[in-house]
Steps between C-alpha positions, in 0.01 A plus 500: 500500500260402222459686172166659596645658814797632304271638230280674758803659670632626165160638396447679832853641494452637149163652591640662814799646315264617226288675762793657687674648197224552243229652722688817608650548153160472328335711769754777453480491120119512498485782756760698304303463179185615682694786667430374851732570792552200731706692757219720630588791272284698261385304195468659157191297413177684590335162577781394731278438805270265310787313336693463824189359668464257210864398539449439872193289434678289238794437735261411781312265267826333401592445865151364570530254211835384634343437840228295328769291328683472831181379674449238229857372539498468879136398557271409212752298297538260793261236622399485864665219699352295783767597754694802622871532417739726690872554443666756726872410487658816353686435170538131577397389148735750338788384718429134420502579128880537517758248608863545605742219597609675821168658599428869508738570787782340301388686189535835679845394619596424140357834388721698735812284464506393133287762329165533326571280197612206714203534733239516224657205318401283799130585476270263318127541439304195614144639502457757224120498543537672839715773347246539221216536750687760706587695186141486379372638831748787476402587143125489569528776761757710315232677288305581817795683656563672167146603404376623838728808509467541123120525521430656840654812646446371858757227437735742321497733800675229711641286224774346714261332745133497393514272190706228669290526818184454291654196327584347839144548626349377171714187502410430863130537415529276193671222696233510768220494241667203333510324835134577577377399154749211477602618153874462529735486795576755772871543434714747693750490212232650273466802729877551490528460122194716433639779717836476322315531169315809624828652616666437162198651321515804726871549427438456126236772511751737659777401257295474180139618528566825684820578309334461158186700582686774694786626280603761757584243769877559476466869577266429791732232639806727482312780677376260769847358567651847514238614750543185710879544527466855630194442720620203706619718789211744488244523778193350334658248261465200738127578522438558129234231466314625806509871412252683278345842458245528778361854505518819299375844606310751287344841551134575439241775526152367416425235763181373337667464158792313656279251684283443192797450267705258711214303658223489240696515176835335576376263771728590790376449855490801730714358778508807722386862512682726745382852579782713641319769695810702586602548135167448327643221282305193397706189425355216295668161492386283207604135472489228236690179568849598615483850354402804704441853374491786749333825393538810718243776454631820658348852489841662552730311261427525126471194279801456265434581136559138401522180704582153373384155606627185326329164544566153357253255344544153350199524262514848357233445233249382762590796723436735211152356443415537869623860504281588203202327662546726805512821299879537475646545152869397503552561127742306283781285631831676555856377539672532835839655417673338798399135450360489145174350626166634390295715736170681543480859619204695633434796728350498850394774743732797552675433170631164622673316212450125543693243296433127499788294360425154363692176539617281215 
């Protein structure tokens, strides 16, 4: 391995480590000084919405700049060749970079019979440039697996699968574009090493990025493990990922006000209207996405003094603006006592108290 390759590997390693450990620390310090809550809770700063949007834009810009640098490294820094090059033998170059006197089968025999130290003493590196190339491909994709969940909530929601799946698809696309443009070689080893890099970045986000920016992670983890131990034999536990709140039922009196509020102001779709002639009830079924709200208007049964409806939104500031544009005044942000997240509260027909809880 020449000096330039070694220098590039060292520089990239330092930059990646700098990103992994400094970014969440600096992010947390800055947000604390600005009194911003990164865990979805209520911020003390009255300009929190604007500052959090600015933070999101800066992080997105940083990720975009990294992708520009990435595109320069894998495409524009290389000259187009006159021929197509394909290498699809999995990990062949990495295997050929090492040499053992008895072959790999004999090396494994030595490992299990004579121990680790004896086995590793038989390994010699004959092609360090192949190891350097594999390492470089891993490190290039490590920031992708790390930054995607750090920047975007969609990747955080399924952090154990979405970042590494995206890295696999991105690497596959890059290799095919390199083949089509003849800028580089279609190498199956690159797809493997890039995916490993994305996986390591994803794990580093969980172990470093999330831990630093979410100080209450220990308490949440203990509560989750405690629940999981006691819920394993329950009825619905095996179907946890496929189960969600589907429908809630409310009481109403003014049919016109109910239809206007849910359809015109909140944007629900009137899925069904059922007139029960025998009882005189009118049942409205409103739907939005996977959520259904059933409102029963009955002349015989009184409406409760107070009813509650709790919804969830990922962009609470945008929801607030839309509510105000449709004539609903939610007031100031409040703190949900159960989760610590911030929420909006407003009143609907028949003294219906509606709360919208925001995500982080």
